[in-house]
Structures are given as C-alpha cells and as structure tokens.
N, C-alpha and C positions, 0 to 999 in steps of 0.2 A: 542377455544377463538383465535386462532392462524389463522383460517381460511383467512382472506382477505392478512394477513402477506404470508401464504403459498402460494395463489392464485397468486401473485404478482412475487413470486420468483420462481415458473414454468415458470412463462412467462420470467422471464430472461433468462432460460435457453434454453427454446423454440425459443430465440433469438439469439441463439448462434447458434443455429444448423448448420452444413453445413461449418463452419469454420475452420480451420487447426492446429490454434493454438490462444494462448491466446496474445492481441498485447495491446498497449497503446490506442490503438481507440476504441476496442470492452469491452475494460475493463473498460472504460471512462463511456461508453452508460451503461452497465450493471450495472455498481455501480451507476449511477445516479438513476435506477430503486430501486434497494435498498435500496440506501438514502432514495428515495421517502416510499416504504413499513415500514420502521421503524419509518419515522414520522408519518406516518397515525397511525401503533401501537402505539402511545404515548411514543416512547421511548427515554428518555432525550436525549436534544440536546448536550452537552457533551458527552455523552455518543455512539453517532451516529456518531460523528466528530471521536473519537479514535477507533472506532470500521471499519469504512468505511478506513481510513489511514492504519490502520494493514491489511485488506483483501488486498487492493492495493498492497502493499508492497510483501506479500507474493505471489500473482498471478502474478503479472507484467512478462511477458515473459516467464511464465512458459510451457517446451514440453510440449505438450500434449499426455500422454500414449496411444500407440497404441488402447487399450480396452478402453478409455476412448474419448468422444467428449470435446470440449472445454467448454460446458455449465458443463456436470459435473465434469470437472476439479475445474471451479470455485465453483459448490457446494459444493466441498471437503472440498475446503477453506474455505467458509460461516461457513459448521459445524465444522473445528476444530475452528475456531477462536467465533463462537456464544459458544459451549462450554467454550474457554477461558473465553468470558465474563460473563457466567453466575459460574462460580468458578472451571471448570474443573475435578472435581472430588465431589462424595458425601461427606458431613461431618456427621460423624457418631455424637451421641447424648454422650455426657461426664460422666462417671459417677465415674471419677479418684478422690475420696475423700472419706473420713470417712462418715461411714453413718450415718443421712441422707444424699442423695444427694440433694440438693435444686435446684428446676429450678423456675425462678421467669418470669412471664407471663408478659410483657409491650405493651401497644399501646393504642389507641384510642377507643372511645365508637362507639361499631357497625361494629367495624373490626371482630368480631369473638373469641375474648380471651378465652369466659366459654366455647362455645361448642368446641375448638381447645383443652384447659385446657383436657376436658373430652377423645376427641380424643388420643391425647396424652399420658394420663393415661392408657387408653386401649391398645397402641401399646405398652406401655412401660411393661406392666404385662403379656401381650401375648408373644412377642419376648425376653423378658429381664426375664420372671417369678420372677416379682420383688410383694413386697408387699409397696404398695403406697396407701399413705394419699394425698388427695387434701384439700384445703381450700382457700375460696374467702375472700380476704381483701376489696371486694367494699362494703362499708359500704353506696353509693351516690344513684345510681341505684336502683331504689324500684326493688325487686323481685330477684335481683340480686344473692343474696345467696341462694334462694332457687330454682332458678333455675343450680345451680351447684351441690346443693344437689340431684336434678332430673337426672342430666348427669351423678354425680358420681357411682348412683346407678345403672343406664343404663350400665354404664364400667365395673360394678361389681369390684369397688374401695372404699376404707374408705371416710367418710366424716369429718371433724371437724368441729364441729357446731361452728357458731359466729353470731351478730347479730348486726344492724344497729346503737345502741346504742353505740359501743366498738371502740376504736380507733382503726384505720391499724394496727398500732405498736403493741399496746396488743394482738389483734388477730394474727400476725405473729411469735411472742416471746410464746405464748402460743402452738399455732400449732408446733413450731420449738421444744420445749420441750416435748408436748405428743409424738412426732413422735419418738424421742431421745431415749425417757422412754420405749417406746413401741417396739423396734426394726424394724421400717420400714428401707426401704432401698431408699423409693425416698420421697421427699413432693413438690409438686407443689401447687406453691400459683398464686392465679389470683389476679390481683390488679384491681383498678379502672381505667376509661377512661374518657375523655372528648371530646368533641364534634370537639376541636381543641388542640392544643397544650397550654400551659398555667405554669406559674411561678409554682405555687402552685400546679400543678401535677406532675411536673417535681420534685419539693422539697421530697413531699410526698414519690414518688418511689425510688427517693436516698435514702432516708433516710430507706426505706425496705432494698434495698440494701445492705447498709452500716449494717445493725441489724442481716440478714440473711446469707449475705457472699456465695451467689447462684453459682454452679457450673456451671450452663447455665443460661443467661439470655436473654430471647428468646422473640425478636418484632412479633408481629402480625400482620401482615398489610393483607388489602385488595385488591387485583390483581385488581379488579372495579376501583379501584381510579384511577389510571392512574398516570398522574404527579405527585400528589398532593401527592402519596403513597410515591412516592421516596423524596418529601422536608418534609416528617414527620419521614420518618426511618431518614433521616440525622440529623434532630433534636434530635432524641431518642439517636441516636448513637453519637451528641455529649454531650448528659446530663447521657449515660449510657455508662457499657463497656460493651456495645451486645457479645454475642457469637454467636448469629444465628439471620435467620429470620424464621416465618412461615408464607407463606404466604398462603392467604385464596381465596374462590372462584373462581379457577383458571378453573373451569368445566363453568364459565359462560361466555355470550357472548359481554366481554369488548374486549379491544384489544390487549392487552396484555404484554405493556409497560412496568410493575411493574414487571413483571420475568424479563425482559429479562438487566434494569437498577439497581435493586438494590444493586446488589452482586458489582456492577462496584461502585456507588454512595458512598454505606454505609462501602465498604469491607470487610463486614461479611458474611460467607456462607446463602444460604437459605438451611434449614435443613430438612424442611417438607414443604408437599403442601397439602391444602383441597381440595378436588374435590367431595365434594358434602355434604347436609345436616349431611346425616346419620354417626353414630361413627366410621362404618367402613369407611369411607369416606376422608382416609389421605392416603398421600405415601411420602416415603422416594426420594426426590428430588438427579434426576443423572444429571450433567447438560448436558452430551452427548446424553442420552436418550431424555432429554427436545429437545435439538436440532435434535434431529431426528426427533421429531414429528412436528415440526417447520418448515423443509425442506418437510414433507410431508411423509417422509421415514418408520412412524411409530413406535412403542418401542414395540416391541414382547418380550423382556425379563418383563418388568411391568406387561405385560399382562400374562404370565406364572406364575408370581408372586402373582397376582393378585389372579388367579387360584386355586392356591394354599393356601392361606389363606382363599378364601370363598366357594370354592367347597366342598361338601360332598364328600368325596371320595369312600366311601362306594358305596353312590349311583353312583355315576359314574363309578365305577366299575360293578356294576350289569349292569347297563344299556348298556356300551360296550358288555359287553358279550350277553347280549339278542340282542343286533346288530348285531355281528359278527355271532349268529348261524341264524338269522333271524327270530327266533320263540321268541314267548312270549312279544314281544315290543309291547306295545297298549298305550291309550289317557294318563294313568296317568303317566308315563315315559317319553311323549313327553311334558305334562303339568311340570313335574317335569325338566326336560331340561330346560324350557323357563324360569324355577323361579331361576335355576342358575344361567343363564346369567344375569337376573335382579340385581342378588346381587353383579356380577361385573360392573354395572353399564349401565344395558340394551343393546340395539342394538348401541346408540351413544356411549356410553363407549367404547365399544369392537370396533368400526371402529376405534373410535381415535386413538387406539394403532397399527391398521394394515397397513401395508405398501401397498400405493398408495388407501387405504380407502376413501382420502378426494377429491379424485373426484367423490366420490358419492353426489348427491345434498343434500343438507339439508331440502328438502322439499320431496324427495327420504325416507330420515332417517326417519322423521314425519311420512308420511304413514306406514312406517314399525313398527314404535312404534306401531302407531294404531291398526296395522292389530294383533301384539300381543297382546294387551289388548283385542281385539275382541274374538282372537283366545281362550284365557285364561276365560272369560268370558264364552264363548260356553261350555268349557270343564268342568268350575264351574257348568252348568246348568245339567248335566249328570249326572245318578244315579251312586256308585262306579260297578256296574254290567254293564254299556252301556259303560263305560270308559275301562274296562278290554275286555267286548266284542261288537267293534263297528259293528261287522256285524249283531246285532241285530236292528239297527236303521233303522227303517221303517218310515213311511208317519206318523204316528200318533207321534209317538217319537218324531218324528224332530221337528212336529211344536209346542210343548210342551217346548221342549227346546229352541227353537226360542225365541217362548213368553216368556219365563221364565230369558234368557240374553239379550234382546230386541232387536233383530239381524233377517234378514230376514231367510225365510226357504234355499234361497241361499245360504248364508254367512255359515250356517252349512254344505249344500253337498261342500261346497269350501273347507271346513278346513278336512272333509273325504278323498275330492280327493287328497289334500295335504300330509295328514298323511299317504295317500297307496302308495304313488310315494316315500315317505320317507322310507316307509318299501322298495320297490323295489330296492330303490337307495343300502339302506344297503345288501340286500342280494347280487349286485352285489362286494360291497368291500368284501364279504365273498368269492368272487370267484377268478381267477387270473386274474389277470390283470384287476381288476375290478374297480382301481381307473379312469384311465380314461374314462370309460364308465359310472361313476359316474358323473364324471365333466361335460359330454356331457349332463347328464341328468339334469344337475343343472342350463343349459343356461336359460337365462329369470325367474328363480323363484327367483332369487336374482336382486336388484339396482344395475346397472352398467355392468351385465354380459349379454356376445352376443355370 
C-alpha cells in the first residue's frame, strides 16, 4: 500500500547524500518532496501541514552523528513523527468492565464490519481465552445476519440468532440479556451501515450505544477510501464516543492516506488493521512498526508474531531437524514449508515486513508467487512415494506429473534442481562456517540478490 510513498522518501534520502549536515536549504528541498509524497498518498491536507511543520522544527540544524548521514538523520526524524502521527503506541482493547464486555461495531456499508467482527472475535478468543457471543443488528442488508452466522462458525464463537423482522434495539437487548445469563465474557454487536452518513443511521447507532453502554465502540473504515475515509471517521466521531478504529484492507493497492490521517483527525487510536480476507488477516496496530514499513525498514517483530501465530511449531521443528542432519528432507517437507509461508500472507506478505525488501519490484514478486503456485501444483501431481524419494523420478514419471499439473517436463526438472540445491545448502549450514557458503549459493536464486 505504501510503495509509492516509500519510493519517494527513499529518493529524498538519496538526494541528501554527501552533505555534512541538515541545513535550512537542504531541509526545505527535502520537505518539499516529503509533502508531495504525502499528498500523493492521499493524506489529509491539515495532517500534511502539521506533520511537515513538526519535522522541520525537529530537523532544522541538527548535527549529524558520525555514524549517520544527513539522509539517515532526516529519516530518523520522519520515523519519529510518523509514529507520533499514528498514535505513538499500540492501544489495547479494553475489557475493564463487568462481563460481558460489549464491543459495538460502527461504520459504512462495505467497509468490512461483518468480516472484522469475525476477525475480532477470533483474535479475542485465541489471545484472551474468553467466551464470546456475536450478534447482528443489521436488519436492512440482505443476508447480513446469515453472513455473520457463517463468519462466527469459522471463528469458532457463538452466534445469537436474529431476523430481519425484528427491531435493532430489541435484538441488542435480547443478546445482552442472553450474554449475561449464560456468563459470556464478550458480546460483539455488528450494526447496520449505509452507503453514506445519514441522520437515520446515526440516530439508530446512538440508541444502540445508549442501550448497550459498550466498553469499546470501534469504527471500521476501509483504508482504500482515502480522504473520504477520514471525513466519514470524523462524522462518526462527532456522533459517537468512539474508543478506537479498525482499518480494513491495509494490504490493498490504495495509497494509504487513511492510515496516516485517521488518528490525527479523529483523536482516536487505530487498534487493529485488516490485512487480508481470511479471518487470520488481522493485526494489532503498532504505530512505530507501521512507520518502519512506510520508510522501507520492514517490520520484523510483526513477522515473528505472525509466525508464532500461524506456523505449526511441531512441523517446523521436525523440518529444522531434518535440514540440520541433511537427511530425510523430502518434497513433502518442501511443500509443507511453502504452505506455512502462504499462511503468513505468501511471498508478498513476507517481503512487506522484511527490511529493504521494498526494493524488490512488484513484477518480481508476482513472478515469485506464480512460481510458488506452479511448484505446489507439480508436487501435488506426485504420488506420496515420489515425494519421499524424488530420485525415482525418471522420464515417464516426469511426463505424467507434467501432464497432470499442467506444466512442461522442463518445469518438473527445474523444481527437482531447485530442491537439490536447497538440500545442498542445508548440508552446508550443518557444517562450520556454513552460513556464508549458503548465502553465496543463494545468489541469483531470489529476486534482488546479486
């Protein structure tokens, strides 16, 4: 999402190379570029003005440390101010109330409220080990209630039934009573949205808020709406005592201005971000980590946390032991590692969080994703015996596998060569000083490595 902004900021740093210190002249030129970059990213104009003023005040005349170039010094200031702009620190969900803690979801139609309700329920269930009930008060949108029932089943939380003939207030009252009597820890209430802000919608959600007295009133906003997302957030913030924001579709190809503007405009913290359609595609919003991603520094901490959540630890340990010994690592293990990577968002999701990976072209990433899908298809076309013993794959078997997976025999041969190279590199890792050898062996195998 922040690719264009990251590229422009990288150019700012490049233009400052070779200068001894940050001066009014070079700061002015650099900040002009930063201003254009932010406006192109659809950041709200008042936010841009305030941000530029703060960066200028902090950066003006700063002595450059011996270990830093002027460009690096400026990026350090921009990083701190971006972090401040987005909220300084992560804002946790509040459960500080007598159970059930009620979470009220608000937002326009199409922002992703129902899917976010399921994602939120799954995260709270898994991390907080709480009993959760979800209910839909959306009696206007066709199939909204059925959609939440399906999402609740996928999230493995309880669903309170409702129907389009009921009034939203009656549904909310009955759900709250049920949650109290059956000792639920959390009640998440999905509300109706409209295509635009209107008084009837606001009156309804204000009435639900008064009835439920939620501990969290979360505004769900689509990051791809840009400036309009910020205006909508302000309208909801004026009408409701919001406690936080859930930003959806942050993995999209929009310019990302909403992520940088919504905290400043509403004064409410971004608590969670949606990064995919699956229920696992949600993350706690860490302003400092997001600032690092915007500036192309990666987000290794979030990558580690994602791995801990999604990777099968037992499978990973078994694969590591096989790799260390250099024995027994077969195509089944190769396929398993690829599937673990897919759970973490695929090659694109991985590269987005690795420092410096933003330099890898989108076309190279797309080719990498396509190659991974081809490899997966080839391995799926093999018998279990062939996956365990790839050395038995002779010409006739290769032809059968190629025909079954829709590729050429050359593609099968290329996969087997890559697999053999991987095994050799892992054997190097098992020997003293093997890491350097392995890195030399990887040159040319990955995009951007020379």
